[in-house]
C-alpha positions as CSV (number, residue, x, y, z in Angstrom):
1,M,-18.0,68.5,7.2
2,K,-16.3,65.9,9.3
3,R,-19.5,63.8,9.5
4,F,-19.7,64.0,5.7
5,V,-16.2,62.8,5.3
6,V,-16.8,59.9,7.7
7,I,-19.9,58.9,5.8
8,M,-18.1,59.0,2.5
9,V,-15.3,56.8,3.8
10,V,-17.8,54.2,5.1
11,L,-19.7,54.2,1.9
12,A,-16.4,53.8,-0.1
13,A,-15.5,50.8,2.1
14,I,-18.9,49.2,1.7
15,L,-18.6,49.8,-2.1
16,L,-15.2,48.3,-2.2
17,V,-16.3,45.2,-0.3
18,F,-19.4,44.9,-2.6
19,V,-17.2,45.2,-5.8
20,Q,-14.7,42.7,-4.4
21,G,-17.5,40.3,-3.5
22,V,-19.3,40.5,-6.8
23,L,-16.5,40.9,-9.4
24,A,-13.4,39.9,-7.5
25,T,-10.8,37.5,-8.7
26,A,-8.1,36.0,-6.4
27,N,-4.8,37.7,-6.7
28,Y,-3.1,34.4,-6.3
29,V,-3.6,30.9,-4.8
30,Y,-0.6,29.2,-3.3
31,H,0.2,25.7,-2.0
32,E,3.4,23.7,-1.3
33,Q,4.1,20.1,-0.2
34,T,6.0,20.9,2.9
35,N,5.6,20.9,6.7
36,N,5.6,24.8,6.7
37,N,2.6,26.6,8.1
38,P,0.8,28.7,5.4
39,G,0.6,31.7,7.8
40,C,-2.0,31.1,10.4
41,G,-3.9,28.4,12.3
42,S,-2.4,25.0,13.2
43,G,-1.2,22.6,10.5
44,A,1.2,22.4,7.6
45,Y,0.6,22.9,3.9
46,M,0.4,19.1,3.7
47,N,-0.1,16.6,6.4
48,P,1.1,13.9,6.3
49,L,3.8,14.3,3.6
50,A,4.1,10.5,3.2
51,P,0.7,9.0,3.8
52,T,0.3,5.2,4.2
53,A,-2.6,3.2,2.8
54,G,-5.9,4.4,4.1
55,Q,-4.5,7.6,5.6
56,A,-6.3,10.8,4.7
57,V,-4.2,13.9,3.7
58,N,-5.0,17.4,4.8
59,I,-4.2,20.1,2.2
60,R,-3.9,23.8,3.2
61,F,-3.3,26.7,0.9
62,K,-3.3,30.5,0.8
63,V,-5.8,32.7,-1.1
64,E,-5.1,36.4,-1.6
65,Y,-7.1,38.4,-0.6
66,Q,-9.9,38.0,2.0
67,F,-13.4,38.6,0.4
68,Y,-12.0,38.2,-3.1
69,T,-13.3,34.6,-3.1
70,N,-15.9,32.5,-1.4
71,Q,-15.4,29.1,-3.1
72,V,-12.3,26.9,-2.7
73,R,-11.9,23.4,-4.2
74,V,-9.4,20.6,-4.6
75,Y,-9.7,18.5,-7.8
76,Y,-8.0,15.1,-7.6
77,T,-7.7,11.7,-9.3
78,T,-6.5,8.3,-8.1
79,D,-6.1,6.5,-11.5
80,G,-3.0,8.3,-12.8
81,S,-4.9,10.7,-15.0
82,N,-4.6,14.5,-14.8
83,P,-7.3,16.2,-12.7
84,S,-9.6,18.5,-14.7
85,G,-12.8,20.5,-14.1
86,A,-14.2,24.0,-13.6
87,F,-16.0,25.8,-10.8
88,G,-16.3,22.8,-8.6
89,A,-17.4,20.2,-11.2
90,G,-14.9,17.5,-12.1
91,T,-14.6,15.9,-15.5
92,G,-13.7,12.4,-16.4
93,T,-12.5,10.5,-13.4
94,T,-11.7,13.7,-11.4
95,Q,-13.2,13.9,-7.9
96,V,-13.8,17.1,-6.1
97,T,-13.5,17.9,-2.4
98,A,-14.7,21.3,-1.0
99,A,-12.3,23.3,1.1
100,T,-13.2,25.6,4.0
101,Y,-11.7,28.9,5.0
102,D,-9.6,28.3,8.1
103,C,-8.1,31.7,9.2
104,T,-6.7,35.0,7.9
105,F,-3.3,36.7,8.5
106,G,-1.4,39.8,7.4
107,S,-2.2,43.5,7.2
108,P,-5.3,44.6,5.3
109,P,-6.1,43.4,2.8
110,L,-5.9,40.1,4.6
111,V,-4.9,36.7,3.2
112,D,-7.1,33.7,3.6
113,V,-5.9,30.2,4.5
114,A,-8.2,27.3,3.5
115,N,-8.0,23.6,4.0
116,A,-9.4,20.4,2.4
117,T,-9.1,16.7,3.0
118,I,-8.3,14.1,0.4
119,P,-9.6,10.7,1.6
120,G,-7.3,7.8,2.3
121,Q,-6.4,5.6,-0.6
122,L,-5.3,2.0,-1.2
123,G,-1.6,1.1,-1.3
124,N,0.2,1.5,-4.7
125,T,-2.0,4.5,-5.6
126,T,-0.8,7.8,-7.1
127,V,-3.0,10.8,-6.1
128,K,-2.8,13.9,-8.3
129,Y,-4.5,17.1,-7.4
130,K,-5.1,20.8,-8.4
131,I,-6.4,23.6,-6.2
132,S,-8.6,26.6,-7.1
133,A,-10.6,29.5,-5.7
134,W,-13.2,31.8,-7.1
135,H,-16.1,34.0,-6.1
136,S,-19.7,32.8,-6.8
137,G,-20.7,36.3,-7.6
138,G,-18.5,36.5,-10.7
139,G,-14.9,36.6,-11.7
140,A,-12.5,33.9,-12.9
141,E,-11.4,30.7,-11.2
142,I,-7.8,30.9,-10.2
143,F,-5.6,27.8,-9.8
144,A,-2.8,27.4,-7.3
145,N,0.8,28.1,-8.3
146,S,-0.2,28.8,-11.9
147,G,0.0,32.6,-12.3
148,G,-3.1,33.9,-14.0
149,C,-4.2,30.5,-15.2
150,T,-8.0,30.3,-15.2
151,T,-8.5,26.7,-16.5
152,S,-7.5,23.3,-15.2
153,D,-5.6,22.6,-18.4
154,C,-2.8,25.0,-17.5
155,A,-2.9,24.5,-13.8
156,T,-0.1,23.2,-11.7
157,T,-0.5,19.5,-10.8
158,F,0.6,18.3,-7.3
159,S,0.9,14.6,-6.6
160,Y,1.9,12.0,-4.0
161,N,2.2,8.2,-3.9
162,V,0.6,5.9,-1.4
163,P,3.0,2.9,-1.0
164,L,2.0,-0.7,-0.4
165,A,2.2,-1.6,3.3
166,A,4.6,-4.4,2.3
167,A,6.4,-4.4,-1.1
168,L,7.0,-8.0,-2.1
169,A,10.1,-9.1,-3.9
170,D,9.1,-12.7,-4.4
171,L,6.3,-15.2,-3.7
172,N,6.7,-18.9,-4.5
173,A,5.3,-22.3,-3.5
174,A,6.7,-25.8,-4.0
175,Q,5.9,-29.3,-2.7
176,Q,8.3,-30.7,-0.1
177,G,7.4,-34.2,1.0
178,S,3.8,-34.3,2.1
179,A,3.6,-30.5,2.5
180,I,3.6,-27.5,0.3
181,L,6.1,-24.8,1.4
182,V,4.9,-21.3,0.6
183,A,7.7,-18.6,0.9
184,W,7.6,-14.9,0.3
185,E,10.2,-12.1,0.7
186,T,9.6,-8.4,1.2
187,V,11.6,-5.4,0.0
188,S,10.2,-3.1,2.7
189,E,7.5,-3.2,5.4
190,I,6.7,0.5,5.9
191,G,3.3,0.7,7.5
192,N,2.9,-3.1,7.6
193,V,1.8,-5.0,10.7
194,G,1.6,-8.6,9.4
195,F,0.3,-11.0,6.8
196,N,-2.5,-13.5,6.1
197,L,-2.0,-16.6,3.9
198,W,-4.8,-17.8,1.7
199,R,-5.3,-20.9,-0.4
200,G,-7.8,-21.9,-3.1
201,V,-8.4,-24.4,-5.9
202,S,-9.1,-21.8,-8.5
203,P,-6.9,-18.8,-9.6
204,S,-9.9,-16.5,-9.4
205,A,-10.2,-16.3,-5.6
206,P,-9.1,-18.1,-2.4
207,D,-11.5,-20.1,-0.2
208,T,-9.4,-21.0,2.8
209,Q,-7.4,-18.8,5.2
210,L,-4.5,-20.9,6.5
211,N,-3.5,-18.8,9.5
212,S,-5.8,-18.5,12.4
213,A,-3.9,-15.5,13.8
214,L,-2.1,-12.7,12.0
215,I,1.4,-13.7,10.9
216,P,3.4,-10.8,12.5
217,S,5.7,-8.5,10.6
218,Q,9.4,-9.1,11.5
219,A,9.9,-5.4,11.8
220,P,6.8,-3.2,11.4
221,G,7.6,0.1,9.7
222,S,11.0,-1.0,8.5
223,S,12.4,0.0,5.1
224,Q,14.2,-3.3,4.9
225,G,12.9,-6.6,3.6
226,F,12.5,-10.0,5.3
227,S,11.8,-13.6,4.4
228,Y,8.8,-15.8,5.5
229,E,7.8,-19.4,5.1
230,W,4.7,-21.5,5.8
231,A,4.4,-25.3,5.5
232,D,0.9,-26.1,4.3
233,E,-0.3,-29.6,5.3
234,A,-4.0,-28.8,5.8
235,N,-6.2,-31.4,4.1
236,L,-4.2,-31.6,0.9
237,V,-5.8,-33.8,-1.8
238,N,-3.7,-35.9,-4.2
239,G,-3.9,-34.6,-7.8
240,T,-5.2,-31.1,-6.9
241,T,-3.6,-27.9,-8.0
242,Y,-3.5,-25.4,-5.2
243,Y,-3.2,-21.6,-5.5
244,Y,-1.8,-19.3,-2.8
245,W,-2.1,-15.6,-2.0
246,V,-0.3,-13.5,0.6
247,E,-2.3,-10.6,2.0
248,D,-0.4,-7.8,3.8
249,V,-2.2,-5.8,6.5
250,D,-1.2,-2.2,7.2
251,V,-1.5,-0.1,10.3
252,N,-4.9,1.3,9.2
253,G,-6.3,-2.2,8.6
254,V,-6.1,-1.9,4.8
255,L,-5.6,-5.3,3.1
256,T,-3.6,-5.8,-0.1
257,R,-3.5,-9.2,-1.7
258,H,-0.5,-10.6,-3.7
259,G,-0.6,-13.7,-6.0
260,P,-1.5,-16.3,-6.8
261,V,1.2,-18.9,-7.2
262,S,0.3,-22.5,-7.8
263,V,1.4,-26.0,-7.1
264,A,0.1,-29.3,-8.5
265,Y,0.1,-31.6,-5.4
266,S,1.0,-35.2,-5.6
267,A,0.8,-37.3,-2.5
268,P,4.0,-39.2,-1.8
269,T,3.8,-43.1,-2.4
270,A,5.0,-45.6,0.3
271,V,8.3,-47.5,-0.4
272,T,8.3,-51.3,0.5
273,L,11.2,-53.2,2.0
274,T,11.6,-55.4,-1.1
275,D,11.7,-52.3,-3.3
276,A,14.6,-51.0,-1.3
277,S,16.6,-54.3,-1.6
278,A,17.9,-54.8,-5.1
279,T,20.7,-57.3,-4.3
280,P,19.7,-60.9,-3.4
281,T,21.1,-62.2,-0.1
282,W,21.5,-66.0,-0.8
283,P,25.1,-65.9,-2.0
284,L,26.2,-64.2,1.2
285,T,24.4,-66.7,3.3
286,A,25.9,-69.7,1.4
287,G,29.4,-68.3,1.6
288,A,29.0,-67.8,5.4
289,L,27.9,-71.4,5.8
290,L,30.9,-72.7,3.7
291,V,33.4,-70.7,5.8
292,G,31.8,-71.9,9.0
293,G,32.0,-75.5,7.9
294,L,35.7,-75.2,7.0
295,L,36.5,-73.6,10.4
296,A,34.6,-76.4,12.2
297,F,36.5,-79.1,10.2
298,L,39.9,-77.5,11.0
299,I,39.1,-77.2,14.7
300,A,38.0,-80.9,14.9
301,A,41.2,-82.0,13.1
302,M,43.4,-80.1,15.5
303,R,41.7,-81.6,18.5
304,R,42.2,-85.2,17.1
305,R,45.9,-84.5,16.5
306,T,46.3,-83.2,19.9
307,A,44.6,-86.2,21.5
308,S,46.8,-88.7,19.6
């Protein structure tokens, strides 16, 4: 009798696992944008919370329960649109990254923790993403933090912004004497290591890099802004319009170009000595001679009077 009971329990457990594997639907999928640990393994729900340009983001989330799902995905966009898709296939500009099951925790039934990586993006990009889980044997696709939502249309959208390495407040150029002075000012330099300065004769693209070595940031990683200047005297040609770009370089080597601004260059003309003298000098010379003559006459008369 005992053997029969044991066999029945084993068969019931196998049947339960089979049913869960074929027809199961996740009880819930959960994610948050914090440094908290989802329940097991190493790593936060989101790391890093404030990515810089080019920095990948690791996304972790919980799926209840183990064996209820065997497929986990992250749908994401980088163009500002809302992510959409179903069962691992994105629509429109939505991209999809597959997650992996990382670990489990809790008392049976266990909770799965999965993780996925969203690739690094350029500065000034907004990333939006949605998370889902389902079982390939059947059952609905459940989206994170969305109750019983089974389509991406009603799913919760998470997002984060990738800032520019250096946020520019101003970029300008003006001729000063025989040079063109290029000046730029930043609002912040979070993730910035320095700048390159480019010049061209067309607004479409530069053709000359003016700095041979990176122009260093005045305070890498600072949330404050700074001012920079560069005097360009490199082979300037009279009558040419020059265009300038500033390129910031972040800690991951990602380049972001700003500009252009333009200046119509006019070579300074030489000023002659005669041009600078507008008043003739002969009246002064004649007056000096007259005064000198009178003084000489008076001195001679005084000498004769003394001698007599």
